[in-house]
N, C-alpha and C positions, 0 to 999 in steps of 0.2 A: 599149761600157760604156754602160750603161742611163739612163735622166738622174736619176736618184738617187743613180746613185753617182759622175756629174759632182757632182753637189752636193755631195757628201761628199769626192770627192777618194777615192775608196778603190774598187779591181777588187774584187768577189772570184772567189777563187780558183774556191769551191763557193757557184752560184747560188746553190742553194737554201737555204743558211742566210738568204739576202737575200729570198727569195720566204716561207720561213715564220715569218719578223718581220714581214709585210707583212698577213698572212691574218688577217683578223680571229675570233673563234669562230663567230658569227652565219652566217660562210658557211658551215659543217658544219652548220650545224643549219638552217639552212632547204632545205641539199638533202639532209637526211636521208643521209647519208656519213658514210663514215669520210674526215678530213678534217684535216692535221696545222694546225694554227694558234699562234699569237707567246707564249700563255698561259706554257709553258715558258720559250721562251727573254727575256720579259719577267724572268721570278724569278729568272735568271741576269744578265740585264744592272743590272736592279736593285743585285744585291749587288755589282758590277762598278763600277758608276757610286757607289754607298756605299763601296767602298776607294780610289779615285779622289780623289776628294774630299777623305775626311782626310788620303788620304796628304798632299796637296795642303797642305792647312792646318797639318796637321802641321810639316810640311817650312817652309812661308812665314811661318806666324803665333809663329814662338819664345814670342813675349812672351805671348801670351793663355792662361788656365785652359782646363780641360776642360771648362768649363760653357759658358766663350761662343765657344770651336770647336764645339761641340755645339750651339750657337745658328747659325750661319755657316753649319753643314754645313746645319741642315734648312733654313735659307735659302735655298738653294740648289741643294736636291735635290726643292724642294719642288712639288707638281703644277699649280700654277701657273708657276713656273719652268719647270721642264719642255717645261708646253703652249707658253711662247713660245719654246722651243729648238724643238718640234717643228712651230709654225706656220713657225718663219722657215726651213724643209729644203722648208716646200710639204708633211710628210708623208700628211696626210690625202689629200691628191690619187691620191697610189699605192698606198693598202691596197686589200683586196682582202675586200668582206662582200657579205653577204647585203640584196637589194634593200627589202627592211623596213628594216634598220639605218640602210642609205643616205636613205631614205625620211625618214628620225626623225632627221637631222640629225644623224649618227653620221660625218660623215667631220670633222666641227667640237665634236664632245662631248670632255671634258675627259678623260676617263678613257679613251678612246679612246686619245687623240695623243699620251699620256702616256703607254701599255701601249704602244705602237707603240714610242716614240722610246726606253724599257729594252729594246725586245725588238731594234731595231735595236742597240744596245751590244752586249746578247748574241751575235748573229748577230758583229757585228765580232769581239769576244773569241776566239768559239769557228773563226775563219776568218780570220785573220790574228794573234792573241794579245794579251797584255796591253798590250803597246806601243802596239799599231796602235786597241785600243777608248781608254788614253790619250788618247793624241793630240786622235782625234774626241772625248771629250768636254769636254778643255779647249778648245780651237776652239770649237764651241760656250759655254763659262760663261765666254770674254775678260772680255767686257766686264763681267759680272755679278763677276770677281773682280779685276778691277783696283778695278770701285767698292767692294768690301772692302776693297779696301787702302790705300785712301785715304781710307775712312771703316767700319773695323769695327767700330764701336759700332752692333747694330742698334736702328733705330728705333722702339718697337714701343708706341706707348702706350696700347693696348689690354693688348698682355701688363706692360706694368708695372704698368698699374692692378689687371689678377686680382693678381698679386705683392703687392701692397699691400693689396689686400681684403682677399687670403687671409691676409699677415701681422696686420692689422688684428682677424681673426676669430680666430684661434688666440691671440690676448692678449683677446682679451676672454672667451672662454671657460674661460679658465686662473682655475682654484679659482672659477667661477661654474657654477652649472648654471642649463639650459635656460631655466628656465620664467622665470631672475633676468634674467636678460640677454633674453627679452622683454618683459617686465615696465618694463624700464628704457628699453627701445626703444619701445617704444609712444608714440604721436604726436607722433614725430620726423617732420620735414618731410623735402621733398630738397634743404632749404635748411641744415636741421641735418646730414644726410649728408656735404652735399660740406665745411662748415667741419670738421667731424668729419674728412675724410679728408685736406681741407689742415692741419692739425695734426699729424697723424700723421708727412703727409710731412716735414713740419717738422722733428718729432722724428726720426725716422728718421737725415736728413740731419746734423742735430748733432754 
């Protein structure tokens, strides 16, 4: 059993799946030889990840509406989240990549780590089936799943502000020509904008 297999608690029956999942495209580009890489497994693993997380949320968050479930899923499968999972496995250490890619920090790059993590899921799915991939995903996401079970509302001030500003913009344009809106806002200070935002928030929450 390889060191990575020991870390994930799974022995591959076909070690080529694991080798493919750990092969970065730069290796083939640098050697100028036809060489498999992890891009196809990444494609498959992304779909399996989405399915498993979606299924889990559907089964365990029966009181949440579709929109909230979508937000929770996005939070769990974001690139930053997957990078944390990959770093927890020290996945970058096991990747096969070109020397140029490695020299430029490829082993710590977010895109490289998240792609490899999804490719590993794809390899687990092909080698052991959906149950094996599901077990792996839920183990890696356990702490995040426990956290959203306690606090399912996604605290995202930036997203809330964007939604609020969009609603203000939509209402301000209703029945007004763009030049009218521009004229009305001409000369407004940042303080005026903040006050308008606060007034809109109060009106929305009534």
